[in-house]
C-alpha positions as CSV (number, residue, x, y, z in Angstrom):
1,M,161.7,188.9,72.8
2,A,164.3,191.6,72.3
3,V,165.4,194.2,74.8
4,I,166.0,197.9,73.8
5,N,168.2,200.1,75.9
6,L,166.0,203.3,76.1
7,P,168.2,206.3,75.7
8,I,166.8,207.9,78.7
9,V,170.2,209.4,80.1
10,G,171.0,212.5,78.1
11,G,170.4,216.3,77.5
12,A,167.5,218.2,76.2
13,Y,167.0,218.2,72.5
14,K,163.5,219.7,71.7
15,D,163.3,220.7,68.2
16,P,160.3,222.6,67.0
17,N,159.9,219.8,64.4
18,T,159.3,217.2,67.0
19,V,159.8,214.4,64.5
20,I,163.6,215.4,64.8
21,G,163.6,215.4,68.4
22,C,161.4,215.7,71.5
23,Q,163.8,215.0,74.2
24,S,162.9,217.1,77.2
25,C,165.2,217.4,80.4
26,I,163.7,219.6,83.0
27,N,165.1,219.8,86.5
28,L,167.4,216.9,85.7
29,Y,170.9,216.9,84.4
30,P,173.4,214.3,83.1
31,E,176.2,213.3,85.3
32,V,179.6,211.8,83.9
33,T,181.2,208.8,85.5
34,Q,184.9,209.6,85.7
35,G,186.5,206.2,85.7
36,S,188.8,204.8,83.2
37,E,186.5,206.1,80.5
38,K,184.4,209.3,80.8
39,T,180.6,208.3,80.1
40,V,177.3,210.0,80.5
41,S,175.9,207.5,82.8
42,A,173.0,209.0,85.0
43,L,170.6,211.8,85.2
44,I,170.6,213.8,88.6
45,S,168.0,215.8,90.0
46,T,168.8,219.6,90.0
47,P,168.7,221.2,93.4
48,A,165.6,222.8,94.6
49,I,165.5,226.4,95.9
50,K,164.5,227.9,99.2
51,T,164.2,231.3,100.8
52,L,167.0,232.6,102.9
53,Y,166.6,236.3,103.4
54,G,164.1,239.0,102.4
55,S,160.4,240.0,102.7
56,G,159.0,238.6,99.5
57,F,157.6,242.0,98.6
58,E,157.2,242.2,94.7
59,S,159.8,244.3,93.1
60,R,162.0,243.7,90.1
61,C,165.5,242.8,90.7
62,R,167.9,245.1,88.7
63,G,171.3,243.7,89.8
64,M,173.3,241.9,92.6
65,T,177.1,241.7,93.3
66,A,179.3,240.4,96.1
67,L,182.0,242.9,97.0
68,S,185.7,242.0,98.0
69,D,184.9,242.6,101.7
70,G,182.1,239.8,101.4
71,S,179.2,241.9,101.4
72,V,176.4,241.4,99.1
73,Y,174.3,244.4,97.5
74,A,171.2,243.8,95.6
75,I,169.0,246.4,93.9
76,Y,165.1,246.0,93.8
77,G,163.3,248.7,92.2
78,H,164.9,251.9,93.3
79,K,166.3,250.6,96.5
80,V,169.6,249.2,97.5
81,Y,169.6,246.2,99.9
82,K,172.6,245.1,101.9
83,L,173.2,241.5,103.0
84,E,175.6,241.5,105.9
85,D,175.8,239.5,109.1
86,D,172.9,237.6,107.8
87,R,170.8,240.5,107.6
88,F,169.1,241.7,104.4
89,L,168.0,245.3,104.8
90,P,167.5,248.5,102.5
91,I,169.9,251.2,102.8
92,P,167.3,254.2,103.2
93,E,169.6,257.1,102.1
94,V,170.2,255.6,98.7
95,F,167.8,255.7,95.8
96,I,169.0,254.5,92.4
97,G,166.9,255.9,89.7
98,G,166.0,254.5,86.3
99,N,164.2,251.1,85.5
100,K,166.8,249.2,83.5
101,S,169.6,246.7,85.0
102,V,172.2,248.1,87.2
103,I,175.7,247.3,86.2
104,I,178.2,247.0,89.1
105,A,182.1,247.2,89.2
106,E,184.7,247.6,92.1
107,N,188.3,248.7,92.5
108,N,190.3,248.9,95.7
109,N,188.6,252.3,96.8
110,Y,185.3,252.4,95.1
111,A,182.2,250.4,94.0
112,C,180.3,251.9,91.1
113,F,176.7,251.2,90.1
114,I,175.6,252.4,86.7
115,S,172.0,253.0,86.0
116,E,171.2,254.4,82.7
117,N,172.7,257.9,82.8
118,T,173.8,258.0,86.2
119,I,176.8,256.4,88.0
120,Y,176.3,255.8,92.0
121,T,179.5,255.4,93.9
122,L,180.1,253.6,97.0
123,D,183.4,254.6,98.9
124,T,184.3,251.1,100.4
125,I,186.7,252.5,102.9
126,S,184.4,255.0,104.3
127,D,181.1,253.2,103.4
128,K,179.6,256.6,101.9
129,W,177.5,256.9,98.8
130,G,177.8,259.4,96.2
131,E,176.8,260.3,92.8
132,Y,178.6,261.2,89.6
133,G,176.0,263.6,88.2
134,E,177.6,265.5,85.1
135,E,181.2,264.4,85.9
136,L,180.4,261.2,83.9
137,L,180.9,263.2,80.8
138,Y,179.1,260.7,78.4
139,P,176.1,258.4,79.0
140,A,177.2,254.8,79.4
141,D,175.8,251.4,79.4
142,D,178.4,249.3,80.9
143,I,181.3,249.5,83.5
144,V,184.3,247.3,84.4
145,T,187.6,247.7,86.2
146,L,191.2,247.0,84.8
147,S,194.4,248.3,86.3
148,Q,192.5,250.1,88.9
149,R,190.7,252.2,86.6
150,F,187.0,252.3,85.9
151,I,186.2,251.9,82.2
152,F,182.9,252.8,80.6
153,N,181.4,252.4,77.1
154,R,180.1,255.6,75.4
155,R,176.5,254.8,74.4
156,G,175.7,254.8,70.6
157,T,179.4,255.1,69.8
158,G,182.4,252.8,69.2
159,Q,184.2,254.6,72.0
160,I,185.3,253.6,75.5
161,F,186.5,256.2,78.3
162,W,188.1,255.5,81.8
163,T,188.9,257.3,85.1
164,D,192.2,258.0,86.6
165,V,193.9,255.3,88.7
166,L,192.1,254.5,92.1
167,S,189.7,257.3,91.4
168,T,186.4,258.4,89.9
169,K,187.7,261.6,88.2
170,I,187.7,261.4,84.4
171,D,189.9,263.5,82.2
172,A,188.2,264.7,78.9
173,L,190.9,263.2,76.9
174,S,190.7,259.8,78.5
175,F,188.8,257.9,75.7
176,A,189.6,255.7,72.8
177,T,187.8,254.1,69.9
178,A,187.2,250.4,68.9
179,E,188.2,250.6,65.2
180,A,188.5,247.0,63.8
181,N,184.7,247.1,62.9
182,P,182.4,250.2,62.5
183,D,179.8,249.0,65.1
184,N,178.8,250.6,68.4
185,V,180.3,249.3,71.8
186,T,177.5,247.4,73.7
187,A,179.3,245.9,76.5
188,L,182.7,245.5,78.3
189,K,184.2,242.6,80.2
190,T,187.7,242.0,81.8
191,H,189.0,238.6,81.4
192,D,192.4,237.1,81.9
193,K,193.7,240.7,82.8
194,Q,192.5,242.0,79.4
195,L,189.7,244.1,78.2
196,W,187.0,242.6,75.9
197,V,185.2,245.2,74.0
198,F,182.0,243.9,72.6
199,G,180.3,245.5,69.7
200,E,176.8,244.8,68.0
201,E,178.5,242.4,65.6
202,S,182.2,241.9,66.6
203,T,184.4,241.9,69.6
204,E,187.9,243.3,70.1
205,I,190.5,242.3,72.9
206,W,192.4,245.3,74.4
207,Y,195.5,245.1,76.8
208,S,196.8,247.5,79.5
209,T,199.7,249.3,78.3
210,G,201.1,250.8,81.5
211,D,201.2,254.2,79.8
212,S,199.4,257.0,81.7
213,D,198.2,258.9,78.7
214,L,196.9,255.8,76.6
215,P,196.4,253.1,79.4
216,F,194.5,250.8,77.0
217,A,195.1,249.6,73.4
218,P,193.8,247.0,71.0
219,M,195.8,243.7,70.6
220,Q,196.6,243.3,66.9
221,G,194.9,240.2,65.0
222,T,192.4,239.5,67.9
223,S,189.1,240.9,66.4
224,I,186.2,238.3,66.7
225,N,183.4,238.3,64.2
226,A,180.8,237.7,67.0
227,G,179.3,240.6,69.0
228,C,176.5,240.8,71.5
229,V,173.3,242.7,71.8
230,Q,171.8,241.0,74.8
231,T,174.8,242.1,77.0
232,K,173.5,240.7,80.2
233,T,174.1,237.2,78.8
234,I,178.0,237.6,78.9
235,Q,179.4,235.7,81.8
236,E,182.8,234.3,82.7
237,F,182.4,230.6,82.4
238,G,185.3,228.5,83.7
239,G,188.3,229.8,82.0
240,S,186.4,231.3,79.1
241,L,183.5,233.7,78.3
242,A,180.0,232.7,77.2
243,W,177.2,234.7,75.6
244,L,174.3,234.9,73.2
245,S,176.1,236.1,70.1
246,N,175.1,238.4,67.3
247,T,176.9,238.6,63.9
248,T,176.4,240.0,60.4
249,N,175.2,236.6,59.5
250,G,172.5,235.9,62.1
251,T,171.5,235.6,65.8
252,S,170.4,233.2,68.5
253,Q,173.7,231.2,68.8
254,I,175.3,230.7,72.2
255,V,179.2,230.8,71.9
256,M,182.1,230.3,74.3
257,T,185.6,231.4,73.9
258,Q,188.7,229.3,73.2
259,G,191.7,231.6,73.5
260,Y,190.8,234.6,70.9
261,Q,188.3,232.4,69.0
262,V,184.8,231.3,69.6
263,Q,183.2,227.9,69.5
264,R,179.4,227.2,69.3
265,I,177.8,225.6,72.3
266,S,174.2,225.9,71.4
267,N,172.6,222.9,69.4
268,H,170.3,223.2,66.4
269,A,167.2,222.4,68.5
270,L,168.0,225.2,71.0
271,E,168.9,227.7,68.2
272,K,165.6,227.1,66.4
273,E,163.7,227.6,69.7
274,L,165.7,230.9,70.6
275,S,165.0,232.3,66.9
276,G,161.4,232.3,67.9
277,Y,161.7,234.1,71.2
278,D,161.8,237.6,72.1
279,L,165.3,237.9,73.5
280,T,165.1,241.6,74.5
281,D,165.5,240.8,78.3
282,A,167.7,237.7,78.0
283,S,170.2,237.5,80.9
284,A,172.5,234.7,82.2
285,Y,174.3,233.9,85.5
286,V,177.0,231.1,86.4
287,Y,177.5,229.0,89.3
288,Q,179.4,225.8,90.2
289,E,178.3,222.7,92.2
290,N,179.6,219.2,92.5
291,G,182.2,219.6,89.9
292,H,179.7,221.1,87.3
293,S,179.8,224.6,85.9
294,F,176.4,225.7,84.9
295,Y,175.8,228.5,82.5
296,A,172.0,229.5,83.2
297,L,170.3,231.6,80.3
298,N,166.9,233.3,81.3
299,I,164.5,234.4,78.7
300,P,161.8,236.3,80.6
301,N,159.7,237.0,77.6
302,A,159.5,233.2,76.7
303,N,159.2,232.2,80.4
304,K,162.1,229.9,80.0
305,T,165.5,229.1,81.8
306,W,168.0,227.0,79.7
307,V,171.1,225.7,81.3
308,F,174.5,224.5,79.8
309,D,176.5,222.0,81.8
310,G,180.3,222.6,81.1
311,A,181.0,219.1,82.6
312,T,179.1,217.4,79.8
313,G,178.5,219.9,77.0
314,L,174.7,219.1,77.3
315,W,171.6,221.5,77.9
316,H,168.8,221.0,80.3
317,E,165.9,223.3,81.3
318,R,165.2,224.5,84.8
319,A,161.8,225.5,86.1
320,I,159.3,225.8,88.8
321,F,155.9,224.3,88.5
322,K,152.9,226.4,89.2
323,K,149.2,226.2,88.3
324,G,149.8,223.1,86.3
325,R,152.5,224.4,84.1
326,F,156.5,225.0,83.8
327,E,157.6,228.5,84.4
328,R,161.1,230.2,84.3
329,H,163.3,229.5,87.2
330,P,163.3,232.5,89.5
331,A,166.8,233.1,90.0
332,E,168.2,236.0,88.0
333,Y,171.7,236.8,89.6
334,H,174.1,234.7,91.6
335,A,176.7,235.5,94.2
336,M,178.7,233.7,97.0
337,Y,178.2,234.6,100.5
338,K,180.2,233.0,103.3
339,G,180.8,230.0,101.2
340,R,177.0,229.6,100.1
341,H,175.3,230.1,96.9
342,I,173.1,233.1,97.0
343,F,170.6,233.7,94.2
344,A,168.3,236.8,93.7
345,H,164.8,236.3,92.7
346,Y,163.7,238.2,89.7
347,N,160.6,239.9,91.0
348,K,160.5,239.5,94.6
349,V,162.8,241.0,97.3
350,L,164.3,237.5,98.2
351,L,167.5,235.9,98.4
352,M,167.4,232.3,97.7
353,G,169.8,229.4,98.3
354,L,170.0,225.7,97.2
355,S,168.2,222.9,98.8
356,H,168.0,219.1,98.2
357,N,164.7,218.3,99.9
358,G,162.9,218.0,96.6
359,S,160.6,220.9,97.0
360,D,160.9,224.4,96.2
361,E,160.0,227.0,98.9
362,I,159.6,230.6,97.9
363,A,158.4,233.4,100.5
364,G,156.6,230.6,102.3
365,E,154.9,228.9,99.3
366,V,156.0,225.2,98.9
367,L,156.0,224.0,95.4
368,P,156.7,220.4,94.2
369,Q,159.9,220.2,92.2
370,V,158.6,218.5,88.9
371,R,161.5,216.5,87.1
372,E,160.7,215.4,83.6
373,R,162.7,213.2,81.0
374,T,161.1,212.5,77.5
375,T,162.8,210.5,74.9
376,H,162.1,208.3,71.9
377,A,162.1,204.7,72.0
378,V,161.4,203.8,68.5
379,S,160.9,206.2,65.7
380,R,159.4,205.6,62.1
381,T,159.4,201.8,61.9
382,K,157.8,200.1,59.2
383,G,155.9,197.7,61.2
384,M,154.1,197.7,64.6
385,I,156.3,196.9,67.7
386,R,154.7,195.6,70.7
387,H,155.9,197.2,73.9
388,N,155.6,194.5,76.6
389,R,157.6,196.0,79.5
390,L,159.6,199.1,80.3
391,T,161.9,199.0,83.5
392,L,163.3,202.0,84.9
393,I,166.8,201.6,86.3
394,A,167.0,204.2,89.3
395,Q,168.1,204.6,92.8
396,Q,165.4,203.1,94.9
397,A,163.9,204.2,98.2
398,T,164.8,207.8,98.1
399,G,161.8,209.4,99.9
400,M,162.5,212.7,101.8
401,D,160.5,214.4,104.6
402,N,157.1,212.9,104.8
403,T,157.3,211.1,101.5
404,T,157.6,207.5,102.4
405,D,156.6,206.0,99.0
406,P,157.6,208.2,96.2
407,Q,155.9,207.7,92.8
408,V,157.1,207.9,89.2
409,M,154.7,208.7,86.4
410,L,154.9,207.4,83.0
411,S,153.1,208.5,79.8
412,W,153.8,207.9,76.1
413,S,153.1,209.6,72.6
414,D,152.8,207.9,69.5
415,D,152.8,211.1,67.4
416,D,156.1,212.7,68.2
417,G,154.9,214.4,71.3
418,V,151.8,216.1,69.9
419,S,149.5,214.1,72.3
420,W,150.2,211.9,75.4
421,S,148.4,208.9,76.8
422,D,147.0,208.9,80.4
423,T,149.6,208.7,83.2
424,R,150.5,205.4,84.9
425,W,152.0,205.7,88.4
426,R,154.5,203.3,89.9
427,S,156.5,203.3,93.2
428,L,160.2,204.3,93.3
429,G,160.6,202.0,96.5
430,K,159.2,202.6,100.0
431,R,162.0,203.3,102.8
432,G,164.1,200.2,103.0
433,E,162.9,198.8,99.6
434,H,166.4,199.2,98.0
435,K,165.9,196.2,95.7
436,K,162.5,197.4,94.4
437,R,162.2,197.4,90.6
438,T,160.1,200.0,88.9
439,F,158.5,199.0,85.8
440,W,155.4,199.2,83.7
441,A,153.8,196.3,81.6
442,R,151.5,196.0,78.6
443,L,152.0,199.2,77.1
444,G,150.5,198.4,73.7
445,A,152.1,198.7,70.2
446,S,153.5,201.5,68.1
447,R,155.4,202.5,65.0
448,N,156.7,205.5,66.6
449,R,156.9,205.8,70.4
450,A,158.3,208.4,72.8
451,Y,158.2,208.0,76.6
452,R,157.9,210.6,79.3
453,I,159.0,210.1,83.0
454,R,157.9,212.6,85.6
455,M,158.3,212.7,89.3
456,T,156.7,215.4,91.7
457,D,157.3,213.8,95.3
458,A,160.1,215.1,97.5
459,A,162.5,212.3,96.5
460,N,166.0,212.1,95.0
461,L,165.5,210.9,91.6
462,V,168.6,209.4,90.0
463,I,168.2,207.5,86.8
464,T,170.9,205.4,85.3
465,G,169.0,203.7,82.5
466,A,166.0,202.1,81.3
467,E,165.1,198.8,79.4
468,L,162.4,198.1,77.0
469,E,161.2,194.5,76.3
470,V,159.6,194.4,72.9
471,S,158.2,191.9,70.3
């Protein structure tokens, strides 16, 4: 009898051609052991979410930001809500028109909220709101700050324009054109005290000149042949920028900067899946927890959330489980408030936080957090292999709340994940049963076998390996 180490610890690699790979990793992420050698050695449960503030009233979230004074603002529908002193209340005198996402930037005097053709301003000193109206000069899609100036893109052109220092006033001659490539400017980002000007198929890096007449100019030799159309996916990620790129040669590739160059961080399986999605409303947010930096990519039209872990370079999925199926994770934006992670729900007036009790709680509705891992045991062998026993190596006796005997579910597929067997349940260990062994025996024979592990109970699932005895 031989023993196979089942490759259960790893990231997602769900190729549309399942014969290549059907490895799912949902609400679990790989952990790296940082000893003498760094190795991916465990699967850890992702945190659940819980409601912190809000009414739960249905309305689409259009933006959220944490300003330098610590206050958090979120836009739901046409209303602006402020989180301050642990209260999340609408500001009745402010109405932000339009239906698209609201882009937000701040300098020392003002915060600007851009919505379609209109810029709304908040004087952060007097706490007074105003509106640009026709002073904006040109319609804009994005706004950033650099050297205490607000900088805008001019919609449908290759131009950018800017305000005076510490002001919202704009001179008619305060503009410049990105000329390295003839594409339109779609987004702006400030990174490492430089201005990144994103086009549809290229990106330029500009710097602050200190000249009052021409305060910004492009850096020579820094044009990148990767632009962005899904501009809400551009996020600062560690010391880099990450986004869903667009080039003259193709789309659906996620890249990250290295200096003034980009490297691909998506894998073939994910890129194939992305190519079949409607990416119109794709967006991303970034947060850090327990030494992991996560880049979370939401694709609402596909009902999916894919997450890249900068600590391991691996991908996993995050989801909630409703009505018998996985749905996209509800977090749309992220901010820090008093040292806590705050996430805006994408279509409910809710601010959510992280929880480690193994269940999601959204506006009073408690949902089981389903964690799933699928991996191949054997693939395309010439003869039949008998599977005598599968042992899951995991942390035992981890039930939470009222869960005293958490259960793990096992099923398998002999046709590359097309169909699955009935589910077999086993205990992960009652409270105090720390020496419990979780295993399944008499699993039949197969030439091509994939196994799927699931847990729905409120328990801390930590998987370090799996052994399969075969003959």
